[in-house]
C-alpha positions as CSV (number, residue, x, y, z in Angstrom):
1,X,147.0,93.2,-88.9
2,X,145.6,93.3,-92.4
3,X,149.1,93.2,-93.9
4,X,149.9,90.1,-92.0
5,X,146.8,88.3,-93.1
6,X,147.5,89.2,-96.8
7,X,151.1,88.1,-96.4
8,X,150.0,84.7,-94.9
9,X,147.4,84.3,-97.7
10,X,150.0,84.9,-100.4
11,X,152.5,82.5,-98.6
12,X,149.9,79.7,-98.5
13,X,148.9,80.3,-102.1
14,X,152.6,80.2,-103.1
15,X,153.0,76.9,-101.3
16,X,149.9,75.5,-103.1
17,X,151.3,76.2,-106.6
18,X,154.9,75.4,-105.9
19,X,156.5,72.9,-108.3
20,X,157.4,70.3,-105.6
21,X,156.5,66.7,-105.8
22,X,153.1,65.9,-104.3
23,X,152.0,62.7,-102.7
24,X,149.5,60.6,-104.6
25,X,145.9,60.2,-103.5
26,X,144.9,57.1,-101.5
27,X,143.5,55.4,-104.7
28,X,146.9,55.7,-106.4
29,X,149.0,54.6,-103.4
30,X,147.4,51.1,-103.6
31,X,148.8,50.6,-107.1
32,X,152.4,49.4,-107.6
33,X,154.4,49.4,-110.8
34,X,152.9,46.1,-112.0
35,X,149.3,46.5,-110.8
36,X,147.5,46.6,-107.5
37,X,149.3,45.9,-104.3
38,X,146.8,43.6,-102.6
39,X,148.4,43.8,-99.2
40,X,147.4,47.5,-99.1
41,X,144.6,48.0,-96.5
42,X,143.0,50.6,-98.7
43,X,142.2,48.2,-101.5
44,X,140.7,45.6,-99.1
45,X,138.6,48.2,-97.3
46,X,137.3,49.4,-100.7
47,X,136.3,45.9,-101.6
48,X,134.5,45.3,-98.3
49,X,132.7,48.7,-98.6
50,X,131.6,47.9,-102.2
51,X,130.3,44.5,-101.1
52,X,128.4,45.7,-98.0
53,X,125.2,46.8,-99.8
54,X,125.0,43.4,-101.6
55,X,125.4,41.5,-98.3
56,X,122.7,43.6,-96.6
57,X,120.3,43.2,-99.5
58,X,120.9,39.4,-99.5
59,X,120.3,39.2,-95.8
60,X,117.1,41.2,-96.0
61,X,115.9,39.2,-99.0
62,X,116.7,35.9,-97.3
63,X,114.9,37.0,-94.2
64,X,111.8,38.0,-96.1
65,X,111.9,34.7,-98.1
66,X,112.2,32.8,-94.8
67,X,109.2,34.6,-93.4
68,X,107.1,34.0,-96.5
69,X,108.0,30.3,-96.5
70,X,107.2,29.9,-92.8
71,X,103.8,31.6,-93.2
72,X,103.0,29.5,-96.3
73,X,104.1,26.3,-94.4
74,X,101.9,27.2,-91.4
75,X,99.0,28.0,-93.6
76,X,99.3,24.8,-95.6
77,X,99.7,22.8,-92.3
78,X,96.5,24.4,-90.9
79,X,94.6,23.3,-94.1
80,X,95.9,19.7,-93.9
81,X,95.4,19.2,-90.2
82,X,92.3,17.1,-89.3
83,X,89.6,19.0,-87.7
84,X,88.2,17.1,-84.8
85,X,85.0,18.4,-83.4
86,X,83.8,16.4,-80.5
87,X,80.4,16.9,-79.0
88,X,79.2,15.3,-75.7
89,X,77.9,12.2,-77.5
90,X,81.2,11.6,-79.4
91,X,83.5,12.2,-76.4
92,X,81.9,9.6,-74.3
93,X,80.7,11.8,-71.5
């Protein structure tokens, strides 16, 4: 059993260092002879993944800005609203 394991190990090691042509990695497949091939799905997915953190940060920042403006507007509106305090004499009762 040990001899078979060693033989398979040497066979796989031999395949790993054989001088055959290997396929390129995914980053290299998206490039043609004249530059990037924009129809490649790999390039588009990379662009979307790189843009996702900026989109999420923009959404979170916009939401916080909206909450701040809404709180400021309600606070300012409360200060400007007339305060009517009616007692029995003023209400006509």
